C-alpha positions in Angstrom: 159.0 39.9 215.1 158.9 43.5 215.4 162.4 45.0 216.5 161.7 47.6 219.2 163.9 50.0 221.1 162.9 52.0 224.1 165.2 54.3 226.4 168.5 52.4 225.1 167.1 48.9 225.9 166.7 46.8 222.9 163.8 44.7 222.7 162.0 42.4 219.9 158.3 41.9 220.3 156.8 38.6 218.7 153.1 38.5 217.3 151.4 35.4 217.5 150.1 34.8 214.0 151.8 34.8 210.8 153.8 31.7 211.7 154.0 31.9 215.2 151.4 29.9 217.1 149.9 30.2 220.7 151.3 28.1 223.3 149.0 25.3 224.6 146.9 25.8 228.1 143.9 26.7 229.3 145.3 29.8 231.3 148.0 32.2 230.9 149.6 30.5 233.7 149.7 27.0 231.8 150.9 28.8 228.7 153.8 30.3 230.5 154.8 26.7 232.2 154.7 25.2 228.8 157.2 27.8 227.6 159.3 27.3 230.5 159.5 23.6 230.1 160.3 23.9 226.4 163.5 26.0 226.1 164.3 25.6 222.4 162.3 28.5 221.3 163.6 30.7 223.9 167.0 29.8 223.4 166.9 30.2 219.5 165.8 33.7 220.3 168.1 34.8 222.9 171.4 32.6 222.5 174.0 33.2 220.0 174.1 33.3 216.8 170.6 34.6 216.5 170.4 36.5 220.0 172.7 37.7 222.9 173.1 38.6 226.3 171.7 42.2 225.2 168.1 40.9 223.9 164.9 41.0 225.5 162.2 39.1 223.6 158.3 39.5 224.5 155.7 37.4 223.2 152.4 38.8 222.6 149.3 36.3 222.9 145.8 36.3 222.3 143.4 37.0 225.3 142.1 33.8 227.0 139.1 35.4 228.3 136.4 36.0 226.0 135.1 38.7 227.7 138.5 40.7 227.7 138.2 44.1 226.2 142.1 43.9 224.9 142.2 42.8 221.7 
């Protein structure tokens, strides 16, 4: 987790690797649906006592398209 602060908004960036695994799924859509179904990680990060209504968490994941230039 990387703590970030931009224009008054508190946000943490979760980088996959170093203990965080990518969500299963062949596409980004499938990954997002998997994360939406399994609320435990989301609730752990955003609910009390580890989180709060003021928090945003962004999860960075590796590209699914092998020809992608964003690495």
